[in-house]
C-alpha positions as CSV (number, residue, x, y, z in Angstrom):
1,X,-51.9,-105.1,138.5
2,X,-53.3,-108.3,140.0
3,X,-50.9,-110.9,141.3
4,X,-52.3,-113.5,138.9
5,X,-52.2,-111.5,135.8
6,X,-49.5,-113.8,134.5
7,X,-52.1,-116.5,133.9
8,X,-54.7,-114.4,132.1
9,X,-53.6,-115.2,128.5
10,X,-51.6,-118.3,129.3
11,X,-51.6,-121.6,127.4
12,X,-51.7,-124.3,130.0
13,X,-50.6,-127.9,129.3
14,X,-52.3,-130.5,131.5
15,X,-50.0,-133.4,132.3
16,X,-51.1,-136.7,133.9
17,X,-47.8,-137.8,135.5
18,X,-48.2,-141.6,135.4
19,X,-49.1,-141.6,131.7
20,X,-47.0,-138.8,130.2
21,X,-43.4,-139.7,130.2
22,X,-40.9,-142.0,131.9
23,X,-42.8,-145.2,131.6
24,X,-40.9,-148.2,130.0
25,X,-43.9,-150.0,128.6
26,X,-47.4,-149.2,127.6
27,X,-48.6,-152.7,128.3
28,X,-51.7,-152.9,130.5
29,X,-52.5,-149.2,130.1
30,X,-56.2,-150.1,130.4
31,X,-55.6,-151.4,134.0
32,X,-55.8,-149.0,137.0
33,X,-52.1,-149.6,137.8
34,X,-48.9,-147.5,137.9
35,X,-47.6,-147.5,134.4
36,X,-44.4,-145.8,135.3
37,X,-44.6,-142.1,134.3
38,X,-42.4,-139.9,136.5
39,X,-41.5,-136.3,137.4
40,X,-38.1,-136.9,135.8
41,X,-39.9,-138.0,132.7
42,X,-41.6,-134.6,132.5
43,X,-38.3,-132.8,132.9
44,X,-37.0,-134.8,129.9
45,X,-39.9,-133.4,127.8
46,X,-39.5,-129.8,128.7
47,X,-37.8,-129.0,125.4
48,X,-40.9,-130.5,123.6
49,X,-43.2,-128.3,125.7
50,X,-41.1,-125.2,125.2
51,X,-41.1,-125.7,121.5
52,X,-44.8,-126.3,121.5
53,X,-45.1,-122.8,123.0
54,X,-47.1,-123.5,126.1
55,X,-46.5,-121.1,129.0
56,X,-47.8,-123.0,132.0
57,X,-47.7,-126.7,133.1
58,X,-50.4,-128.2,135.2
59,X,-49.4,-131.6,136.7
60,X,-51.6,-134.2,138.3
61,X,-51.2,-134.9,142.1
62,X,-47.7,-136.1,142.9
63,X,-48.3,-136.6,146.7
64,X,-48.0,-140.0,148.3
65,X,-50.9,-142.1,147.1
66,X,-52.6,-145.5,146.9
67,X,-53.6,-145.1,143.3
68,X,-51.8,-144.5,140.0
69,X,-53.7,-141.2,139.2
70,X,-52.7,-139.6,142.5
71,X,-56.1,-138.5,143.8
72,X,-56.1,-141.1,146.7
73,X,-53.6,-139.4,149.0
74,X,-51.9,-141.1,151.9
75,X,-49.6,-138.2,152.9
76,X,-50.1,-134.6,151.8
77,X,-46.5,-133.7,152.6
78,X,-44.6,-136.4,150.7
79,X,-44.0,-137.2,147.0
80,X,-45.1,-140.6,145.9
81,X,-42.0,-142.8,145.2
82,X,-43.6,-144.1,142.0
83,X,-43.4,-140.5,140.7
84,X,-40.0,-139.5,142.2
85,X,-38.8,-137.5,145.2
86,X,-39.2,-134.0,146.6
87,X,-35.9,-133.1,145.0
88,X,-37.4,-134.2,141.6
89,X,-40.3,-131.8,142.2
90,X,-38.0,-129.0,143.1
91,X,-35.9,-129.7,140.0
92,X,-39.0,-129.8,137.8
93,X,-40.1,-126.4,139.2
94,X,-36.6,-124.9,138.7
95,X,-36.2,-126.3,135.2
96,X,-39.7,-125.1,134.2
97,X,-38.9,-121.6,135.5
98,X,-35.6,-121.6,133.6
99,X,-37.6,-122.3,130.4
100,X,-40.0,-119.4,131.3
101,X,-42.8,-121.8,132.2
102,X,-45.0,-121.4,135.2
103,X,-46.1,-124.6,136.9
104,X,-49.2,-125.4,138.9
105,X,-50.2,-128.7,140.6
106,X,-53.4,-130.4,141.4
107,X,-54.3,-130.1,145.0
108,X,-57.0,-132.3,146.6
109,X,-58.3,-130.9,149.9
110,X,-61.7,-132.6,150.1
111,X,-60.7,-136.2,150.8
112,X,-57.8,-138.7,151.3
113,X,-57.2,-142.4,150.8
114,X,-58.7,-144.9,153.3
115,X,-55.1,-146.1,153.5
116,X,-54.1,-142.7,155.0
117,X,-52.6,-143.4,158.5
118,X,-54.9,-140.8,160.1
119,X,-58.0,-142.5,158.8
120,X,-56.8,-145.9,159.7
121,X,-56.2,-144.8,163.3
122,X,-59.6,-143.1,163.4
123,X,-61.2,-146.4,162.4
124,X,-59.2,-148.5,164.9
125,X,-59.5,-146.3,167.9
126,X,-62.8,-144.7,168.9
127,X,-60.9,-142.2,171.2
128,X,-58.4,-141.1,168.6
129,X,-58.3,-137.4,168.0
130,X,-58.3,-138.2,164.2
131,X,-61.9,-139.5,164.5
132,X,-63.0,-135.8,164.3
133,X,-61.0,-135.4,161.1
134,X,-63.7,-137.4,159.2
135,X,-67.5,-137.6,159.0
136,X,-68.4,-141.0,160.6
137,X,-72.1,-141.6,160.3
138,X,-71.8,-145.0,162.0
139,X,-68.3,-145.6,163.3
140,X,-66.1,-147.3,162.2
141,X,-67.3,-148.4,158.7
142,X,-69.9,-145.9,157.6
143,X,-68.6,-142.4,156.8
144,X,-69.0,-139.7,154.2
145,X,-66.6,-139.9,151.3
146,X,-66.0,-138.4,147.9
147,X,-69.5,-138.9,146.4
148,X,-69.9,-142.7,146.8
149,X,-66.3,-143.8,146.6
150,X,-65.6,-145.6,149.8
151,X,-61.8,-145.7,149.1
152,X,-61.6,-141.9,149.7
153,X,-63.2,-140.7,153.0
154,X,-64.2,-137.0,153.1
155,X,-62.1,-134.8,155.4
156,X,-63.9,-132.7,158.0
157,X,-62.3,-129.3,157.1
158,X,-64.6,-127.6,159.7
159,X,-62.4,-129.3,162.3
160,X,-59.5,-126.7,162.9
161,X,-56.6,-129.3,163.1
162,X,-57.8,-130.9,159.8
163,X,-58.1,-127.5,158.1
164,X,-54.7,-126.4,159.3
165,X,-53.1,-129.6,158.1
166,X,-54.5,-129.2,154.6
167,X,-53.8,-125.4,154.3
168,X,-50.3,-125.9,155.6
169,X,-49.7,-128.7,153.1
170,X,-50.7,-126.2,150.3
171,X,-48.3,-123.6,151.7
172,X,-45.6,-126.3,152.0
173,X,-45.7,-127.0,148.3
174,X,-46.0,-123.4,147.3
175,X,-42.7,-122.9,149.3
176,X,-41.0,-125.2,146.9
177,X,-41.8,-122.7,144.1
178,X,-45.1,-123.9,142.6
179,X,-47.0,-121.0,141.0
180,X,-50.5,-122.1,142.2
181,X,-53.0,-124.9,142.2
182,X,-55.9,-126.5,140.3
183,X,-58.1,-127.3,143.2
184,X,-59.9,-130.6,142.9
185,X,-63.7,-131.0,143.6
186,X,-64.2,-127.5,145.2
187,X,-67.9,-128.2,145.6
188,X,-67.0,-130.6,148.5
189,X,-65.5,-128.3,151.1
190,X,-67.5,-125.4,152.5
191,X,-67.3,-121.8,151.4
192,X,-66.0,-120.9,154.9
193,X,-63.0,-123.3,154.2
194,X,-62.4,-121.7,150.8
195,X,-62.4,-118.2,152.3
196,X,-59.9,-119.2,154.9
197,X,-57.8,-121.1,152.3
198,X,-57.6,-118.2,149.9
199,X,-56.8,-115.7,152.7
200,X,-54.0,-117.8,154.0
201,X,-52.5,-118.5,150.6
202,X,-52.8,-115.0,149.3
203,X,-51.3,-113.5,152.5
204,X,-48.1,-115.5,151.9
205,X,-48.1,-116.1,148.1
206,X,-50.0,-113.2,146.4
207,X,-49.0,-114.4,142.9
208,X,-50.2,-118.0,143.4
209,X,-53.2,-118.8,141.2
210,X,-56.2,-120.8,142.6
211,X,-58.4,-122.4,140.0
212,X,-61.3,-124.6,141.1
213,X,-63.0,-127.6,139.6
214,X,-66.7,-127.0,140.1
215,X,-68.6,-129.7,138.2
216,X,-71.6,-131.8,139.0
217,X,-71.5,-134.2,136.1
218,X,-72.6,-137.8,137.0
219,X,-73.5,-136.9,140.6
220,X,-76.4,-138.9,142.0
221,X,-79.0,-137.3,144.3
222,X,-78.0,-139.3,147.3
223,X,-74.4,-137.9,146.9
224,X,-75.6,-134.3,147.4
225,X,-75.1,-134.7,151.2
226,X,-71.3,-134.8,150.5
227,X,-71.3,-131.4,148.8
228,X,-71.3,-127.9,150.4
229,X,-72.7,-125.6,147.8
230,X,-75.7,-123.3,148.1
231,X,-79.0,-124.5,146.8
232,X,-77.3,-127.7,145.7
233,X,-80.5,-129.6,144.8
234,X,-81.5,-126.9,142.3
235,X,-78.0,-126.6,140.9
236,X,-77.9,-130.4,140.6
237,X,-81.3,-130.3,138.7
238,X,-79.9,-127.6,136.4
239,X,-77.2,-129.9,135.1
240,X,-73.4,-130.1,135.4
241,X,-72.0,-127.1,133.7
242,X,-73.9,-124.3,135.5
243,X,-73.0,-120.6,135.5
244,X,-74.8,-120.4,138.9
245,X,-72.4,-123.0,140.3
246,X,-69.3,-121.3,139.0
247,X,-70.6,-117.9,140.3
248,X,-70.4,-119.2,143.9
249,X,-66.6,-119.0,143.7
250,X,-66.3,-115.4,142.6
251,X,-64.4,-113.6,145.4
252,X,-63.3,-116.9,146.9
253,X,-61.0,-118.3,144.2
254,X,-59.2,-116.7,141.2
255,X,-61.4,-118.7,138.9
256,X,-62.9,-122.0,137.9
257,X,-62.4,-124.4,135.0
258,X,-64.9,-123.5,132.3
259,X,-67.0,-126.7,131.8
260,X,-69.7,-124.5,130.2
261,X,-67.6,-123.4,127.2
262,X,-66.5,-127.0,126.7
263,X,-70.1,-128.0,126.5
264,X,-71.0,-125.1,124.1
265,X,-68.0,-125.9,121.8
266,X,-68.9,-129.6,121.6
267,X,-72.5,-128.8,120.7
268,X,-71.5,-126.3,118.1
269,X,-69.2,-128.7,116.2
270,X,-71.5,-131.7,116.5
271,X,-74.9,-130.1,116.0
272,X,-75.5,-128.5,112.6
273,X,-78.5,-126.7,113.9
274,X,-76.3,-124.4,116.0
275,X,-75.0,-121.5,113.9
276,X,-71.9,-119.4,114.6
277,X,-74.2,-116.5,115.5
278,X,-76.0,-118.6,118.1
279,X,-72.7,-119.7,119.6
280,X,-71.5,-116.1,119.8
281,X,-74.7,-115.2,121.7
282,X,-74.3,-118.1,124.0
283,X,-70.7,-117.2,124.8
284,X,-71.6,-113.6,125.4
285,X,-74.4,-114.5,127.8
286,X,-72.1,-116.9,129.6
287,X,-69.3,-114.3,130.2
288,X,-71.9,-111.7,131.2
289,X,-72.4,-113.6,134.5
290,X,-68.9,-113.0,135.8
291,X,-66.7,-110.1,136.8
292,X,-63.9,-109.4,134.3
293,X,-61.1,-110.5,136.6
294,X,-62.6,-113.9,137.3
295,X,-60.6,-116.5,135.4
296,X,-62.5,-119.1,133.4
297,X,-59.8,-121.3,131.8
298,X,-61.1,-123.2,128.7
299,X,-60.4,-126.8,127.7
300,X,-61.7,-129.3,125.2
301,X,-61.0,-132.5,127.2
302,X,-59.5,-133.7,130.4
303,X,-58.7,-136.9,132.4
304,X,-62.3,-137.3,133.5
305,X,-64.1,-137.2,130.1
306,X,-63.8,-138.7,126.6
307,X,-61.3,-137.1,124.4
308,X,-62.8,-134.4,122.2
309,X,-61.5,-135.8,118.9
310,X,-63.2,-139.1,119.8
311,X,-66.5,-137.3,120.6
312,X,-66.2,-135.6,117.2
313,X,-66.2,-139.0,115.4
314,X,-62.4,-138.5,114.9
315,X,-63.1,-135.6,112.5
316,X,-60.0,-133.5,112.7
317,X,-61.8,-130.5,111.1
318,X,-64.2,-130.4,114.0
319,X,-61.3,-130.5,116.6
320,X,-59.6,-127.7,114.7
321,X,-62.8,-125.6,114.6
322,X,-63.3,-126.0,118.4
323,X,-59.7,-125.3,119.2
324,X,-59.6,-122.2,117.1
325,X,-62.6,-120.8,118.9
326,X,-61.2,-121.9,122.3
327,X,-57.9,-120.1,121.6
328,X,-59.7,-116.9,120.4
329,X,-61.5,-116.4,123.7
330,X,-60.1,-114.0,126.3
331,X,-59.2,-116.7,128.8
332,X,-56.4,-119.1,129.6
333,X,-56.5,-122.0,127.2
334,X,-55.8,-125.6,128.5
335,X,-54.5,-128.4,126.3
336,X,-54.8,-131.9,127.8
337,X,-51.7,-133.9,127.0
338,X,-51.9,-135.6,123.6
339,X,-54.8,-133.5,122.2
340,X,-52.2,-131.6,120.2
341,X,-50.9,-134.8,118.5
342,X,-54.4,-136.2,117.7
343,X,-54.7,-138.7,120.5
344,X,-58.1,-140.3,120.6
345,X,-59.7,-143.5,121.9
346,X,-61.9,-146.4,120.5
347,X,-64.5,-146.7,123.3
348,X,-66.4,-144.2,125.3
349,X,-65.5,-144.3,129.0
350,X,-69.2,-144.0,129.9
351,X,-69.9,-147.5,128.4
352,X,-67.3,-149.2,130.6
353,X,-68.6,-150.3,134.0
354,X,-65.4,-149.5,136.0
355,X,-62.2,-147.6,135.3
356,X,-63.6,-146.4,132.0
357,X,-61.7,-143.1,132.5
358,X,-58.5,-145.0,131.5
359,X,-59.7,-144.6,127.9
360,X,-58.9,-140.9,128.2
361,X,-55.7,-141.6,130.2
362,X,-53.8,-143.6,127.6
363,X,-50.0,-143.2,127.6
364,X,-48.7,-140.2,125.7
365,X,-47.9,-141.4,122.2
366,X,-44.4,-140.2,121.6
367,X,-43.9,-142.4,118.5
368,X,-47.0,-141.7,116.4
369,X,-48.0,-138.0,116.2
370,X,-50.4,-136.4,113.8
371,X,-48.1,-133.8,112.4
372,X,-51.0,-131.9,110.8
373,X,-52.7,-131.3,114.2
374,X,-49.4,-130.6,116.0
375,X,-48.5,-127.9,113.5
376,X,-52.0,-126.5,113.7
377,X,-51.7,-126.3,117.5
378,X,-48.2,-124.7,117.3
379,X,-49.7,-121.9,115.2
380,X,-52.7,-121.4,117.5
381,X,-50.4,-121.2,120.5
382,X,-48.0,-118.8,118.7
383,X,-51.0,-116.5,117.8
384,X,-52.3,-116.5,121.4
385,X,-48.9,-115.8,122.8
386,X,-48.6,-112.6,120.7
387,X,-51.8,-111.1,122.1
């Protein structure tokens, strides 16, 4: 019995803290600002999530941050005051466990905010020990970052003090009772880092699940230097959702998010030329690449891509078809907040020059819910939970 068997058939609900619950107004949702969602807000919605039937919560980064989405971290060991306190996180974990819900959090080891005090010191003092924590190509203003995003310098995880700081932060949060992590941008750190990370975590928390995000969508050739995957140029040429990319993490992580299945389901419901038989064959070929115990959680949408319903031309039947197949697969199924109530958008994020991703991060609509889709999801979840 593996320590992460609990997640194998789970239904995971993906929460974007700032946009889920606790905000007082939805005004300016299309601006990259803190709207006001909180950890306490999530606690207040646990009865809704329990009734829906989900078995695991996945929350976006709650660490001290310089951005509303939480991925620009200024302190890996603190909770951002916009979201709440460390006591709030502990209360959320306890309340979730009391409702028989597991809870995992986003963890971001590859980079931090340029507002992080360690980075600021490294930029201000050439002799600072923190200079080795980053990849300066021309000190102080040129450095490797997350792809081309200058706001988030890349951490040098090959530097032992940096590596220890990040791994110890992960252990610190698992100590509070978290059941694991969704690991952001796993293609950034090296495989040596991931082997160390997994060993350290599993030695202390054998039941903690580690799910990676291995995705190359939208990456430019010049950004490949920030990635540490094997044969990255060829993987980059072979497109974003690549089985070969996912396979690199077998043995190093418990699994990776299945961008491939998402792509296959989208094509199936939007392209009449793809038959059910063809899809079955594609899925079979895809799963044949991986050992049976490697987790490949499925999803239809997330905070980095257009909502699935929008991509289907707001055709509810297409969403239902894709969700039915998703939930029939022998993998954990993820629901991005709001998908179960028919949340959509009016504009593709890819047509908006900056902060287009806000289209898929609209505040949870607690007032107007598509009852037909909600009931449909409740039944799907119920059926999966009986397996």
